[in-house]
N, C-alpha and C positions, 0 to 999 in steps of 0.2 A: 504494500500500500504506500502510495506517495505521501511523504511527510508534509503536513500542512505548513504553509509559509508563516513565519513569525512576523508580526507587524511591530516595527520599532515604536517605542513609546515616544510620540511626538512632543510630549511635554517634558521630556527628560532634561535634567540639568546638564549644562555644558561641562565637559571634562576639564579637570585641572590641567593647567599648562605651565611647563617649566619656563622661567623667564628667558632662557636663551633661545627658546623656540618662538617667542612672541615677536610679531612684526608690528611695530608701533604705528607705522604708516597706515596699514590696513585698519587697525583698531581706531585710530583717530578719524580716518575717512568715514568709516561707518558711523562713528559717534556723531560726526557732523551731519550726516544724512538724517539721523534720528532726532536732531534738534528741531526739524521742521514739522509743524503740526497745525492744527486748526487755529491755535492762538498765535503761532509764529509762522505764517505762510511764506514770509520773505524776511531775510536777515542781511545786515551789512557785515562787512569784514570785522568791524569792531565788536558787533553783537555776538558773532560766532566766536571770536577770541575770548570774550568774557564767559559765555555759556560753556565753551569747551575747555576752558582753563588752559589756554595756550597763548603764545605771543601773537601780536597782530600780523607779523610777517609770516609765521607758520600758518595761521588761519588763511591768509591770502593765498599762499601756495596750494594748500589743500583745496580751497574753493576753486581756484583756477584749474587744477588738475581734474576735479570732479566735473567741472563745466566742459573741459576739453573731451571728457569721456561721454558726455551727453546726459549726465545725471542731474546737472544743474543748468539753469538759465540765468542770465543777468541783464539788467537794464543799465549797467554801468556803475550802479551804486549798491543795489540789493540783489541777492541771489534767491532763487526759488527752485523747487523740484520740477523736473520734467516727467512726462509719462514714462520715460525709460526706466525709472525706478520700479515701476509695476512689474517689469520683467523679473526682477529679483524676488518680489513677494509672491507673484503668481506661479513662479517655478515650484514653490512648495506644493501647491495644489496639483501641478502636473507630475511631480516626482514622488510624492508621498502616496502609498497605497491605502492609507487609512480613510481619507474622505470618500474614495470610490467604494471601498468595502462597506462603509456605513450606509450608503445611499439607499439600498432596498429596505433596510431595517427602519430608517427614518421615514421612508414612504409608508411603511406598514403602520408605524405609530400614528402618523397623520391620518391615515385612512380610518383607524379605529377611534381616535379621540377627536378628530376634527380640528386639531390644534397644530400650529407650526412647532417643529422640534429642532433643537440645536445640539451639536456636539462641540465641546469646548475643551481647550487645554490651558494649563497655567503657564504663563510666561512672566517670570518675576512676580510683581504684585498685581498683574492684570490677567484677565482671562481673554483668550483669543478664540473666536468662533471659526471652526475649521470645516464645518459641514452643516447644512440646514435643509429642511424640506417643509413645504406648506406656506401658505400666505398668512403672515402674522396679523392677528386682529389687534395687536398692540401697535397701532399705527405710528406713534411718535417715537418708538424705540428702534434705532437703526441697527438691527441685527443682520448686517451684511457679512458675507464671507470675508474673513480677515479683519473684521472690526474688533476693537478691544474695549474692555470695560474694567473699571477698578474691581478687584476681586470682592471687596466688601459690599458692593452694590448689586452683584449678580448672584443668583441662586447657585449657578455652577461654580462661582468663586468660593462661596461658603462651603460647598460640598468638597471641592478639591483641597481647600485649606484644611478641612477636617482630617484629611489623611496625610498631611505633611508631618514630618518629624516635629516633636514638641519644641525643640530648640529653634527650628526655622519659623514655626508659628509665633513663638515668643518674640523673635527678632522682628518679624513682620508687624506684629501688633505694636511693638515699642516704637518703630519708625513711622507708623501710620498716622496721618493727619486726617481726622474725620471731618468732613465738610457736609453740612445738611443740603441735600438736593430738594427736599420738600419737608413739610412738618413731621413726617413719619420716619425720616432717615435716622438710623441709629448713630448717635454721636458719643455714646458711652462705650468704652472699650470692654468693660466687664460684660455688658449686654451682648456685644458683638461676639465675644468669646463664648458666651452662653449659647448663641445660635450655632456656632461652630462645633461646640462640644455635643449639642443635641444632635447635629447631623452625624457625628461620629458614632454616637450610641445607637441611633435609629437606622443608620445605613442609607439615609436619604436626607435631603435638605428641603425645607419649605421656607420661603422668604416672601414677605409682603411689603409693597409700597416703599421700596428703598430708593430706587432711581426715579420711579414714576408713580404718581398717585393712582390707586385703583388697579394695580397690576400685582398678580401673585405668580410666583415661580416655584416649580418643583423639579428637583434634580436627583439623579441616581449615579453611582459610580459605574464606569465601564472598565472591566479588568480583563487581563489576558489569562491564558491557561495556567500561568505560574502565580496568579493572584496579584500581579503588579497592576497598579492603577494606570490606565492609558488615557482616559478622558472622562468627561461628564456628559451625560445625556440630560437635557432639560427642556422643559416647556414653560413659557411665560404666557399668561392669559389674563384677560380682564376678570376682575373679581365678581362684578355683577351682583346677582343675588345668591351666588353659590358660596356656601361656607367652606372653610378650609378642610373640614372633614369630608364634605361632599366632593371637593376637588381631588383630594387624595384617593378617595374610593374610585373615582372615575379615571384618573390618570396614572397613579403610581403603579398599579399592577401591570399596565401596558408597558411602561418604561422598564420595569424590572424584568418582565418576560423577555423583552428584546435585548436587554443588556446581558441576561443569562444566555440567550441564544447566540450572542456574539462571542462568548468566551472561547468556543471551539475554533473560531476563525482567527483569533488573535494570538 
């Protein structure tokens, strides 16, 4: 019998690197690309130098190099990303077997529940959505492929943090700055830890109204044949007139059934 292919854990931590093997130029170049976001769509050389903690001369050389490679554009004063950077990000979806493997299972979950379902992995203190299916009724939540959300605001983030080593969880909570997105957002670290510990005990996470008012999320762990955590499967839905208990009864068994069915394929 042909041995099943093992799927690499897409949320795995980066391996330790010996200082002599590190290429500082690559490290700094990628760090510069990561500076650009919704709040900083364009940056000057001086701004990049400040944010990247390098000299203005070094920042200028890195920016000009990235521009010559087609990853940045400039109006003569400010630099901004070009569509070429998407080639790097979308290469993940083309090269990783996990999103494609998940697709039929996510389709099955949507067919049974009528809800959009997401698969997410942990990347630092954020969750990244790597696969999805269905039309999300939570219209104002941008659950696009590759989108990121702070772990504490996403039900998948609570679930994934629940199974992190205790020392990593402690360090994350210590460094975390809690910002209220709405009147219901948890800004007490003790309460947030309580949600994470509840997810660890129960084997699933339930989170309500953290990033968006009137939205409830339910998530379960996705493990491989060795029991290693690979990702989280989650559904976010309008709360409406449905209680948390009713939502769990409707959605949780379907998520768990498909997560268990995936074990043999991972």
